[in-house]
Structure formats: structure tokens, C-alpha cells
ROKE-721133 format. One record per atom (N, C-alpha, C): x, y, z. Coordinates in steps of 0.2 Angstrom, whole numbers, padded with zeros to 4 digits, always signed. Each point is the difference from the previous one (the first is absolute). Example, Ala and Ser with C-alpha at 12.3 -4.5 7.8 and 13.67 -1.06 7.14 Angstrom:
<nodes>
+0066-0028+0039-0004+0006+0000+0004+0006+0000-0002+0005-0004+0004+0006+0001-0004+0005+0003
</nodes>
This chain:
<nodes>
+0004-0006+0000-0004+0006+0000+0004+0006+0000-0001+0005-0004+0004+0006-0001-0002+0005+0006+0005+0005+0001-0001+0005+0006-0006+0004-0002-0002+0001-0006-0006+0004-0001-0006-0004+0003+0000-0006-0001-0007-0003+0002+0000-0001+0008+0006+0002+0003-0001+0000+0007-0004+0006+0003-0001+0005-0005-0004+0005+0002-0008-0002-0001-0001-0006-0001-0007-0002+0001-0001-0001+0008-0006-0003+0001-0002+0000+0007-0004+0006+0002-0004+0000+0004-0004+0006+0003-0002-0001+0007+0002+0004+0005-0001-0001+0007-0002+0007+0003-0004+0000+0004-0002+0006+0004+0006+0001+0006-0001+0005+0004+0005+0002+0005+0001-0006+0005-0006-0003+0002+0000-0005+0005+0004-0006-0003-0002-0002-0006+0003-0006-0003+0007+0001-0001+0002+0006-0003+0007+0001-0001+0004+0000+0007-0002+0003+0005+0003-0001+0006+0001-0007+0002-0005-0004+0000+0000-0007+0002+0005-0004-0004+0000+0001-0007+0004-0004-0004+0007+0002+0000+0001+0007+0001+0007+0002-0001+0004-0001+0007-0004+0001+0006+0003+0000+0006+0002+0007+0003-0003+0005-0004+0002+0007+0002-0006+0003+0003+0000+0003+0006-0005+0003+0003-0005+0004-0005-0007+0000+0001-0004+0004-0004+0002+0007+0000+0001+0003+0006+0001+0007+0001+0007+0002-0004+0005-0005+0000+0006+0002-0004-0002-0001-0008-0004-0004-0002-0002-0001-0007-0003+0006-0002-0005+0003+0004-0003+0006-0002+0005+0007+0000+0005-0001+0005+0005+0006+0001+0004+0000-0006+0003-0006-0002+0004+0000-0006-0004+0001-0007-0006-0001+0000-0004+0002-0006+0000+0007+0000-0001+0004+0005-0001+0007+0001+0007+0003-0002+0005-0003+0002+0007+0003-0001+0003-0002-0006-0003-0004-0004+0002-0002-0007+0006-0005+0001+0001-0004+0005+0005-0005+0001-0003-0006-0004-0005-0003+0002-0003-0005-0004-0008+0002-0002+0000+0003-0005-0007+0002-0003-0004-0005-0002-0006-0001+0002-0004-0005-0003-0001+0000-0007+0002-0006-0004+0001+0001-0007-0007-0002-0004-0005-0003+0004-0006-0002-0003-0005+0007+0000+0000+0003+0005-0004+0006+0002+0003+0004+0005+0002+0006-0001+0003+0004+0005-0006+0005+0003-0006+0000-0003-0005+0004+0003-0005-0004+0004-0005+0002+0003-0005-0004+0004-0004-0005-0005+0000-0006+0002+0004-0003+0004+0007-0002-0003+0005+0000+0005+0007-0001-0002+0000-0008+0000+0003-0002-0006+0001-0007-0001+0008-0002-0002+0003-0004+0003+0006-0002-0001+0001-0006-0004+0006-0001-0004+0001-0006-0004+0004-0005+0004+0002-0006-0004+0004-0005+0003+0007+0003+0001+0002+0004-0006+0007+0003+0001+0000+0005+0005-0005+0003+0002+0000+0005+0006+0002-0004+0006-0003-0006+0001+0002-0004+0006+0007-0001+0001+0004-0002-0006+0007+0000+0001+0003+0007+0001-0002+0004-0003+0003+0007+0001-0001+0002+0008-0006-0001+0003-0001+0001+0007+0005-0004+0004+0001-0006-0002+0005-0004+0004+0007+0002-0001+0001+0002-0005+0007+0003-0001+0001+0006+0004-0005+0005+0000+0001+0006+0004+0000-0001+0007-0004-0005+0002-0001-0001+0007+0007-0003+0003+0002-0005-0004+0007-0003+0002+0006+0005+0000+0000+0004-0005+0005+0005-0001+0000+0005+0006-0006+0002+0002-0002+0006+0005+0001-0003+0007+0003-0006+0001+0001-0002+0007+0007-0002+0000+0003+0000+0007+0006-0002+0001+0001-0008-0002+0005-0003-0002+0001-0007-0002+0006-0003+0004-0001-0004+0004+0005-0004+0003+0003-0005-0004+0007+0000-0001+0003-0006-0003+0006-0002+0004-0001-0006+0003+0004-0003+0005+0000+0005+0006+0006+0003+0001+0001+0004+0006-0001+0007-0002+0000+0002-0006+0000+0006-0003-0007+0003-0002-0002+0006+0003-0006+0003-0001+0000+0005-0006-0003-0002-0006+0001+0004-0006-0005+0006+0001+0001+0006-0002-0004+0006+0001-0006+0000-0005-0005+0004+0001-0005+0001-0005+0002+0002-0007-0002-0003-0005+0002+0002-0006-0004+0006-0003+0003+0003-0005-0003+0006-0003-0007-0002-0003-0005+0004+0000-0006-0001-0003+0001+0000-0007+0005+0003-0003+0000+0000-0008+0001-0007-0002+0003-0004+0004+0001-0008-0003-0007-0003+0000-0004+0001+0004-0007-0002+0000-0004+0003-0006+0001+0006-0001-0004+0003-0006+0003-0002-0007+0006-0002+0000+0004-0002-0006+0000-0008-0002-0002-0003+0005+0001-0008+0000-0004-0003-0006-0006+0001-0001-0004-0003-0005+0002+0003-0007+0001+0007+0000+0002+0003-0006+0007-0004-0003+0005-0001+0005+0006-0003-0003-0002-0007-0002-0004-0004+0003-0002-0007-0002-0003+0001-0007-0004+0004-0001-0004+0001-0006+0005+0001-0006+0005+0005+0002+0005+0002-0006+0004-0006-0001+0001-0004+0004+0005-0006-0001-0004-0006-0003-0007+0001-0001-0004-0005-0003+0000-0007+0003+0001-0001+0007-0001-0006+0004-0007-0002+0001-0002-0006+0001-0006-0002+0003+0000+0001+0007-0005+0003+0003-0001+0000+0007-0003-0006+0003-0003-0004-0004-0004-0005+0003-0001-0006-0005+0001-0006+0002-0001-0005-0005-0003-0006+0004-0006-0002-0002-0004-0005+0003+0003-0007+0000+0005-0001-0004+0004-0006+0000+0006+0000+0005+0002+0005+0002+0006+0001+0004-0002-0002+0007+0005-0002+0003+0000-0002+0007+0001+0006+0005+0003+0005-0003+0001+0006+0004+0001+0006-0005-0001+0006+0004+0000+0006-0005+0007+0001-0002+0001+0003-0005+0007+0002-0003+0002+0007+0003-0004+0003+0004+0001+0007+0002+0002+0001+0007+0006+0003+0001+0002+0000+0007+0003+0007+0001+0000+0002+0006+0003+0007+0003+0006-0001+0004+0005+0002-0001+0006-0001+0004-0001+0004+0007+0004-0002+0005+0000+0004+0006+0002+0008+0000+0003+0002-0006+0001+0007-0001-0005+0003-0004-0006-0004-0002-0005+0003-0003+0000+0000-0007+0005-0004-0003+0001-0001-0008-0004-0005-0002-0002+0000-0007-0004-0005-0003+0004-0005-0003-0002-0006+0001+0004-0006-0003-0005-0005-0003+0002-0003-0006-0004-0005-0003+0004-0006+0000-0002-0005+0003+0003-0007+0000-0003-0005-0004+0003-0002-0005-0003-0005-0005+0005-0006+0000-0002-0006-0003+0004-0006+0000+0007+0002-0004-0001+0004-0005+0006+0002-0004+0005+0005+0003-0003+0005+0004+0005+0005+0002-0003+0004+0005+0004+0004+0004-0003+0005+0005+0001+0007-0004-0005+0004+0000+0000+0006-0004-0001+0006+0006+0006+0002+0002+0000+0005+0005-0001+0007-0004-0006+0003+0001-0002+0006-0003+0004+0006+0003+0003-0001+0006+0003+0005+0003+0008+0001-0002+0002-0006-0003+0007+0000-0002+0005-0002+0006-0004-0002+0006+0004-0002+0006+0000-0008+0000+0005-0003+0003+0000-0007+0001+0000-0002+0007+0001-0006+0002+0001-0002+0007-0006+0000+0004-0005-0002-0003-0006-0001+0004+0000-0005+0005-0003+0001+0006+0000-0006+0005-0007-0001+0003-0005+0004-0002-0006-0001+0002-0005+0005-0005-0006-0003+0000-0005+0003-0005-0007-0001+0002-0005+0004-0003-0007-0001+0002-0003-0003-0006-0004-0005+0001-0004-0003-0005-0007+0004+0000-0001+0005-0005-0006+0004+0001-0007-0004-0001+0000-0006-0003-0006-0003-0002-0002-0006+0006+0005-0001+0004+0000-0005+0005-0004+0003+0006-0001-0004+0005-0003+0002+0007+0004+0006+0002-0004+0006+0002+0003+0006+0001-0001+0002+0008+0005+0001+0003-0001+0002+0008+0004+0006+0000-0003+0006-0001+0002+0006+0001+0000+0002+0008+0003+0006+0001+0000+0003+0007-0007+0000+0002-0004+0002-0004-0007+0002+0003-0006-0005-0003+0002-0005-0003-0005-0004-0003+0002-0006-0003-0005-0005-0002+0002-0006-0003-0004-0001-0006+0003-0003-0005-0004-0001-0007+0002-0007-0002-0005-0003-0004+0001-0007-0002+0005+0000-0006+0001-0006-0002+0003-0002-0006-0004+0002-0006+0003+0005-0004-0004+0003-0006-0001-0005-0006+0002-0006+0001-0001-0005-0006-0004-0006+0003+0002-0002+0005-0003-0006+0003-0001+0001+0007-0006+0003+0002-0001+0002+0007-0001-0006+0004-0003-0005-0003-0001-0007+0004+0002-0005-0006+0001-0006+0002+0002-0006-0004-0005+0000-0006-0006+0000+0001-0005+0000-0006-0003+0006-0002+0003+0006+0002-0003+0006-0002+0005+0004-0004-0002+0004-0005+0005+0003-0004-0002+0008-0001+0004+0004-0001-0001+0007-0002+0003+0001-0007-0003+0002-0005+0002+0002-0007-0003+0007-0001+0005+0005-0002-0003+0006-0001-0005+0001-0005+0000-0004-0005-0005+0001-0006-0005-0005+0001-0001-0003+0005-0006-0005+0001-0004+0002+0006-0006+0000+0000-0005+0002+0006+0002+0007+0003+0002+0005-0004+0002+0006+0002+0005+0000+0005+0005-0005-0001+0006-0001+0005-0003-0003+0007-0006-0002+0001-0002-0002+0006+0003-0007+0001+0001-0002+0007+0002-0007+0001-0006-0005-0002+0002-0005-0003-0005-0005-0002+0002-0007+0000-0005-0005+0000+0002-0007+0000+0004-0002-0006+0005-0003+0000+0005-0002-0006-0005-0004-0005+0001+0002-0006-0003-0003-0005-0008+0001-0001-0002+0006+0003-0007+0002+0000+0000+0008+0000-0006+0002-0001-0001+0008+0001-0004+0001+0007+0000-0004+0004-0004+0001+0007+0005+0003+0004-0002+0006+0002+0005+0004+0005-0002-0002+0007+0006+0002+0004-0001-0002+0007-0005+0005+0003-0001+0006-0002-0005+0005+0002-0007-0004+0000-0001-0003-0006-0007-0003-0001-0001-0005+0005+0005-0004+0001-0001-0006+0005-0001+0003+0007+0004+0005+0002+0000+0002+0007-0007+0004+0001-0002+0003-0006-0007+0004+0001-0006-0005+0001+0001-0006-0003-0006-0005+0001+0000-0002+0008+0006-0001+0003+0001-0002+0007-0002+0005+0004+0001+0007-0002-0003+0005+0004-0007+0001+0000-0003-0003-0005-0008+0001-0001-0003-0006+0004+0004-0004+0003-0003-0006+0004+0001-0007-0003+0003+0000-0006+0001-0007-0003+0006-0003+0004-0002-0007+0001+0005-0004+0003+0005-0002-0005+0006-0003+0002+0005-0003-0005-0003-0005-0004-0004-0004+0003-0004-0005-0004-0004+0002-0005-0003+0006+0001-0004+0003-0005+0004+0003-0006+0005+0003+0002+0004+0003-0005+0003-0006-0005+0002-0006+0003+0003-0006-0003-0006-0002-0005-0006+0000+0002-0005-0002-0004-0001+0005-0006+0000+0006+0001+0000+0005-0005+0005-0001-0006+0006-0002+0003+0006+0000-0005+0003-0007+0000-0004-0005-0003+0002-0007+0001+0007-0001-0004+0002+0005-0005+0006-0001-0004+0006+0002+0004-0001+0003+0006+0006+0003+0004+0001-0005+0006+0006+0000+0002+0002-0005+0005-0002+0004+0007-0001-0005+0005-0002+0003+0007+0006+0004+0002+0006-0002-0001+0006+0003+0002+0000+0007-0003-0001+0001-0006+0001+0006-0003-0005+0005+0002-0006-0002+0002-0005+0004+0003+0001+0002+0007+0003-0004+0004+0002+0001+0006+0006+0006+0000+0005-0001-0005+0005+0005+0000-0003+0006-0002-0005+0001-0004-0002+0006-0003-0003+0004+0006-0004-0004+0005-0003+0003+0006+0006+0002+0004+0005-0004+0001+0005+0002+0005+0004+0006-0003+0001+0000-0006+0004+0006-0003-0004+0007+0002-0007+0000-0002-0004+0006+0001+0000+0002+0007+0000-0005+0005-0001+0001+0007+0007+0003+0002+0006-0002-0003+0006+0003+0002+0001+0007-0003-0002+0001-0006+0000+0007-0003-0004+0004+0004-0006-0002+0003-0004+0005+0004+0003+0001+0006+0003-0005+0004+0003+0002+0006+0007+0003+0000+0003-0001-0005+0007+0003-0001+0001+0006-0003-0006+0002-0004+0001+0006-0004+0002+0006+0005+0006+0003-0002+0003+0006+0004-0005+0006-0001-0002+0003+0005-0005+0005+0000+0003+0006+0001+0005+0001+0004+0003+0006+0002+0007+0000-0001
</nodes>
């Protein structure tokens, strides 16, 4: 999938905060300041893309001190966060590949952007000697929040920017986790949901409910 397609997906502020792991107040603040402007709609209602989730993670990670062994790295300049996706787009690298086991996109402890592929390591900063990096699409634990894996939030669940508006869904289907959780919220039991969707496994439906419960309880609000 190309970097351009990563701008698919459509999330309101609460969903953006839950998936990115960045507090909702910070999401709004950075939108106002032009740090990460919602690329789907910057008016009311503000709507963020899948690529915006990664930009928020970059900015959040860079804007907090980072400990590497016994060394505490200082906060990185915000300009690195502003320029990160632009640099990647100019290099023409894929940000996301559903066949890959891990994201090729990393951020060095000094805030530089690095692409790691089986063929080579492309250091966009011109610096070498990396000893630690951040996988932007993996589970994200920032200073102020927690976000799920942005490709495979659970074993039987997937997130694909161009599918289901980027919402988490059951692998091999277009049934979103929001739909499953909404049914249980209306009083349907798990057995009821299983009967409604006989083509889906019980395990995947349980994971859908669990993910939505996790996103509701862990969404950073402040």
C-alpha cells in the first residue's frame, strides 16, 4: 500500500485519541496549532486519517523525554514531527503493508526518521549507529496514553486504512468491532451475536467486544 493510501481512514476526535494513544485534549490542541491538522476535515466536525494517527504518535513520542539505557534523551524539536510524513512521502516508501509482520517506519532516539526493510536501512537523517527505535504501527504506550497495534489489534482483527473507513474489523470480513460492541450495548448476549453472524468465529467476536471495551476505558481524555 502506498503512502498516499495511508490518508484513507476517517476518525472523530475520540476515536483518534483511542487509536493513536494521544490524549484527546492534545489531539485538539495540536490541530489548533497546526502540528497535526486533521487531513479529512479540519472544520466542524474535525476528522483525522489513518496517517494522522501515525503523525500524532510521532509528535507525542518526540515531544517527551526518552530514556535509552541510563541516558535520558531530551525532548525533540517539534519540526521533526511536522516534517516526518513529508519526508517519507518524498522518499516514496510504503508506510503500511498488510503482508508485513512489522512496520518499516521507525523513529530514532534523536527524533530522526528511519526506514528498515529486508534489503537495507534508509536513514533519512544521514546519521547511523541506531540502537533503539519506535515502531509507529505497533502497540503504542506514550507518556499520557495507550494505543493498540494499528494493523492487527487482536489476533483475529485487522485495521486497513482503505477498508471500513479504517475501522477495526474482523479479518476477512467487513464487520467492524464497533458494530459488534454496539449490539452487546443494546442488550444482545454473545450467543445472540454468534447467531447473527454464523460465518464469524466466536473467538473473533469476543476479541471485537474486548477491543472496544479496551478503547473505551483507555481512551486518553486529558
